[in-house]
C-alpha positions as CSV (number, residue, x, y, z in Angstrom):
1,M,65.8,186.2,171.9
2,T,63.2,184.1,173.8
3,Q,61.3,181.9,171.3
4,V,57.7,180.9,172.1
5,T,55.9,177.7,170.8
6,I,52.9,177.3,170.2
7,P,51.4,173.8,170.0
8,V,48.3,173.5,167.3
9,A,46.4,170.7,166.3
10,D,46.4,169.3,162.5
11,T,43.1,169.6,162.6
12,I,43.3,173.1,163.3
13,L,46.2,173.6,160.8
14,N,44.0,171.9,158.7
15,S,40.9,173.4,158.9
16,L,42.5,176.8,158.7
17,N,44.7,175.8,155.4
18,M,47.0,177.7,156.2
19,T,51.1,176.9,156.9
20,T,52.7,177.4,159.9
21,V,54.5,180.4,158.7
22,E,51.1,181.6,157.7
23,I,49.5,181.4,160.9
24,A,52.7,182.5,163.0
25,S,52.1,185.8,160.7
26,S,49.0,186.0,161.1
27,M,49.1,185.6,165.1
28,R,52.1,187.8,165.5
29,K,50.1,191.1,163.3
30,E,47.4,190.6,166.1
31,F,49.4,190.1,168.5
32,A,51.5,193.8,168.0
33,L,47.8,195.3,166.6
34,K,45.9,195.0,170.2
35,N,48.9,195.3,172.7
36,F,49.6,198.8,170.5
37,H,46.5,199.7,170.9
38,E,46.2,199.0,174.8
39,G,49.4,200.9,174.8
40,K,51.5,198.2,175.8
41,L,53.8,198.5,173.0
42,T,55.3,201.6,170.3
43,L,54.1,201.9,166.9
44,A,58.0,201.0,166.4
45,Q,57.7,197.6,168.5
46,A,54.7,196.6,167.3
47,A,56.0,196.7,163.7
48,A,59.5,194.6,165.0
49,F,57.3,192.6,166.2
50,C,56.1,192.0,162.6
51,G,58.9,192.1,161.2
52,M,57.8,195.7,159.5
53,N,58.9,198.2,158.4
54,V,56.5,201.4,160.4
55,Y,54.6,202.3,157.5
56,D,53.5,198.9,156.9
57,F,52.3,198.4,160.5
58,I,50.0,202.3,159.8
59,S,48.9,200.8,157.6
60,I,47.5,197.5,158.9
61,A,46.7,199.5,162.1
62,S,44.9,201.9,160.1
63,Q,43.1,198.9,157.9
64,A,42.1,197.4,161.4
65,G,40.7,200.6,162.3
66,I,43.1,201.6,165.0
67,P,44.3,204.9,165.4
68,I,48.3,205.6,165.7
69,I,47.3,209.2,166.7
70,D,44.5,208.5,169.7
71,Y,44.3,211.7,171.9
72,T,41.7,212.4,174.5
73,I,39.8,216.1,173.9
74,E,41.8,217.2,176.4
75,E,44.7,216.5,175.2
76,V,44.0,218.4,171.9
77,D,42.8,221.1,173.3
78,Q,45.9,220.8,175.7
79,E,48.5,220.9,173.0
80,L,46.3,223.7,170.5
81,V,46.9,225.9,173.8
82,R,50.9,224.7,174.2
83,L,51.3,226.0,170.5
84,N,49.8,229.2,171.0
85,G,51.5,230.2,173.9
86,N,54.7,229.7,171.4
87,R,53.6,232.2,169.4
């Protein structure tokens, strides 16, 4: 596993009034949400990156207004056609 280190000035730590663990957790969540929303990470990958289960990640994504299932109108139409054709 690769580890990433980000230097943070003490003045910023003091301004945030957060521990380094809290900052790391917040940064992981924001990074995972952004990359999941952009389609760079799957739901499972994003959840694992945050160190949480998929259901908890779905909850934070929902709170952030990020859809879990994001179909275009065309994709929904194609899916409906496919489903109706299987009858």
